C-alpha positions in Angstrom: 11.5 -108.1 146.2 11.1 -111.9 146.8 10.0 -113.9 143.8 9.3 -117.4 145.2 7.5 -118.5 142.1 10.6 -117.7 139.9 13.0 -119.3 142.4 10.9 -122.5 142.6 10.6 -122.6 138.8 14.4 -122.4 138.4 14.9 -125.0 141.1 12.5 -127.4 139.3 14.3 -126.7 136.0 17.6 -127.5 137.8 16.3 -130.8 139.1 15.1 -131.8 135.6 18.6 -131.1 134.2 20.0 -133.6 136.8 17.3 -136.1 135.8 18.4 -135.7 132.1 21.9 -136.4 133.2 20.8 -139.5 135.1 18.7 -140.9 132.3 21.5 -140.2 129.8 24.0 -142.0 132.1 21.6 -144.9 132.5 21.3 -145.2 128.7 25.1 -145.3 128.3 26.0 -147.3 131.5 22.8 -149.0 132.7 22.7 -149.4 136.5 19.6 -149.8 138.7 20.7 -147.0 141.1 21.0 -144.5 138.3 17.5 -145.2 136.9 16.0 -145.2 140.4 17.7 -141.9 141.2 16.3 -140.4 138.0 12.8 -141.5 138.9 13.1 -140.0 142.4 14.4 -136.7 141.1 11.8 -136.3 138.4 9.1 -136.7 141.1 11.0 -134.2 143.3 11.2 -131.8 140.3 7.5 -132.2 139.7 6.7 -131.4 143.4 8.8 -128.3 143.2 7.3 -127.4 139.8 3.8 -127.7 141.4 4.9 -125.5 144.3 6.0 -122.9 141.7 2.5 -122.9 140.2 0.9 -122.6 143.6 3.2 -119.8 144.6 2.4 -117.9 141.3 -1.3 -118.5 141.9 -1.0 -117.0 145.4 1.0 -114.0 144.3 -1.2 -113.3 141.3 -4.4 -114.0 143.3 -5.7 -115.9 140.2 -5.1 -118.9 138.1 -1.7 -118.5 136.4 -2.7 -118.4 132.7 -2.3 -114.7 131.7 1.3 -114.2 130.5 4.1 -116.2 128.8 5.8 -117.1 132.0 2.6 -118.4 133.6 1.6 -120.3 130.4 4.9 -122.0 129.8 5.1 -122.8 133.5 1.7 -124.5 133.3 2.3 -126.2 130.0 5.7 -127.7 131.1 4.0 -128.9 134.3 1.3 -130.6 132.3 3.9 -132.3 130.0 5.6 -133.7 133.0 2.3 -134.9 134.5 1.3 -136.5 131.2 4.6 -138.3 130.9 4.4 -139.6 134.5 0.8 -140.8 134.1 0.8 -142.3 130.6 4.2 -142.8 129.2 6.9 -143.3 131.8 6.8 -147.1 132.1 6.2 -148.1 128.5 8.7 -145.8 126.7 11.1 -144.3 129.4 13.5 -142.9 126.7 10.8 -140.5 125.7 11.2 -138.8 129.1 14.8 -137.7 128.4 13.9 -135.8 125.2 10.6 -134.5 126.8 12.6 -133.1 129.7 14.9 -131.3 127.4 11.9 -129.5 125.8 10.5 -128.8 129.3 13.8 -127.3 130.5 14.0 -125.1 127.4 10.4 -123.8 128.0 10.8 -123.3 131.8 14.3 -121.7 131.9 13.6 -119.6 128.8 10.4 -118.2 130.3 12.0 -117.7 133.7 14.9 -115.7 132.4 13.2 -113.8 129.6 9.5 -113.5 130.2 9.1 -113.3 134.0 6.7 -110.5 135.0 5.5 -109.1 138.3 2.2 -110.9 139.1 0.9 -108.0 141.1 0.1 -105.7 138.2 -3.5 -106.8 137.8 -5.4 -108.1 134.7 -6.7 -106.2 131.8 -10.5 -106.3 131.3 -10.3 -108.9 128.5 -8.8 -111.4 130.8 -11.5 -111.1 133.5 -13.6 -114.0 132.3 -14.1 -117.6 133.2 -13.7 -118.4 129.5 -10.1 -117.6 130.0 -9.6 -120.6 132.2 -11.5 -122.9 129.9 -9.7 -121.7 126.8 -6.2 -121.7 128.1 -6.3 -124.9 130.2 -7.8 -127.0 127.4 -5.5 -125.6 124.8 -2.5 -126.2 127.0 -3.5 -129.8 127.8 -4.0 -130.4 124.0 -0.5 -129.0 123.4 0.8 -131.3 126.2 0.0 -134.4 124.2 1.3 -132.7 121.0 4.6 -132.3 122.8 4.7 -136.1 123.6 4.0 -136.9 119.9 6.7 -134.5 118.9 9.3 -136.3 121.1 8.1 -139.7 119.9 8.5 -138.4 116.3 12.0 -137.2 116.9 13.0 -140.5 118.4 11.3 -142.4 115.6 13.3 -140.6 112.9 16.6 -140.9 114.8 16.1 -144.7 115.4 15.0 -145.2 111.7 18.2 -143.4 110.5 20.2 -145.7 112.7 18.7 -148.8 111.1 16.0 -149.8 113.7 13.4 -152.3 112.5 9.7 -152.4 112.7 9.7 -154.0 116.1 11.5 -151.0 117.6 9.7 -148.3 115.6 6.1 -149.7 116.0 5.6 -148.6 119.6 6.8 -145.1 118.7 4.4 -144.9 115.8 1.5 -146.0 118.0 2.6 -143.4 120.7 2.4 -140.6 118.1 -1.1 -141.6 117.1 -2.3 -142.1 120.7 -0.9 -138.8 121.9 -2.3 -136.8 119.0 -5.7 -138.5 119.2 -5.8 -137.4 122.9 -4.5 -133.9 122.3 -6.6 -133.0 119.2 -10.1 -132.9 120.9 -8.7 -130.9 123.8 -7.0 -128.4 121.5 -10.1 -128.1 119.4 -12.3 -127.5 122.4 -9.9 -125.1 124.0 -8.0 -123.2 121.3 -10.8 -123.0 118.7 -14.2 -123.4 120.3 -13.7 -121.8 123.8 -11.3 -119.3 122.2 -14.0 -118.1 119.8 -16.6 -117.8 122.6 -14.1 -115.8 124.7 -13.1 -113.6 121.7 -16.8 -112.8 121.1 -17.3 -111.7 124.8 -14.0 -109.8 125.0 -13.6 -108.2 121.6 -17.1 -108.5 120.0 -16.3 -111.0 117.3 -15.7 -114.8 117.1 -12.9 -114.4 114.7 -10.6 -111.4 114.1 -7.8 -112.8 111.9 -5.5 -112.1 114.8 -2.0 -113.7 114.1 -2.4 -116.1 117.0 -5.9 -117.2 115.9 -4.6 -117.8 112.4 -1.6 -119.9 113.7 -3.9 -121.9 116.0 -6.0 -122.8 112.9 -2.9 -123.8 111.0 -1.9 -126.1 113.9 -5.4 -127.6 114.0 -5.3 -128.3 110.2 -1.9 -130.0 110.5 -3.1 -132.4 113.2 -6.5 -132.9 111.5 -4.6 -133.9 108.3 -2.5 -136.4 110.3 -5.6 -138.0 111.9 -7.5 -138.1 108.6 -4.5 -139.8 106.9 -4.0 -142.2 109.7 -7.7 -143.2 110.0 -8.5 -143.3 106.3 -5.2 -144.4 104.7 -3.4 -146.0 107.6 -0.6 -143.4 107.6 2.4 -144.6 109.6 6.2 -144.2 109.3 8.5 -141.3 108.7 5.8 -139.1 107.2 3.6 -139.5 110.3 6.6 -138.7 112.5 7.4 -135.6 110.4 3.9 -134.3 110.7 4.0 -134.8 114.5 7.3 -132.8 114.6 6.0 -130.1 112.3 2.8 -129.7 114.2 4.5 -129.1 117.6 7.1 -126.7 116.0 4.1 -124.7 114.7 2.5 -124.9 118.1 5.6 -123.4 119.8 5.6 -120.7 117.1 2.0 -120.0 117.9 2.6 -119.7 121.6 5.4 -117.1 121.1 3.9 -115.5 118.0 2.8 -112.4 119.9 6.5 -111.5 120.5 6.9 -111.2 116.7 3.4 -110.1 115.4 1.8 -108.5 118.4 -2.0 -108.6 118.0 -5.0 -108.9 120.3 -3.2 -111.7 122.3 -0.2 -109.6 123.2 -1.3 -109.0 126.8 1.6 -110.7 128.5 
């Protein structure tokens, strides 16, 4: 059987690996041609990545949101898009670490969680609230991923002795990314998720493991934003919260593999 969606996902992941090598080489031995090649290849990878999403949509005859392969394929695509649109020119080093996370998500999902898209959907997934819930939650998590990468770079640079001039833009990026992701995640994971749960399972809240973990993630980012806006939180504590929040987000995404629950449909 041909699996064009899987092959395209693997090809995009391979291109991103080459981009990481180019950006790493440019950081060590800066040359215009290396940086230019990296920019061309990331755009090529994004085009192939988009083609993988389109192929999956055609094969599944539906928006690709219903299993771990589809979700991670969409989430990693959205992270690349957010980086290209918002962050590539101002903080290009963020892209290297972001692509590492993307490659981990894409290749892990491709090798371990790929499933035949022709099996049909269970009744709980046949709702337009699925598209609202998943797309908004994934877009929120996209910006959390950017904040996570900025937090990692912040802590590494601080440990190496960087001053306020070098760390300030990263601190601002953490805040900007979380402030963009938080309302999207709130609307998608919590509000739309509760409405969909009511329609699918008869209750807005069921103490499902994924529901509980999503609430924990929301509380972490709410605490960060409250501390930033009320007390001006910056520095290593803010970076640590950005990192912890996204680690919990990843755990939430894959929590059904450990705990099962109502969300273990794919």
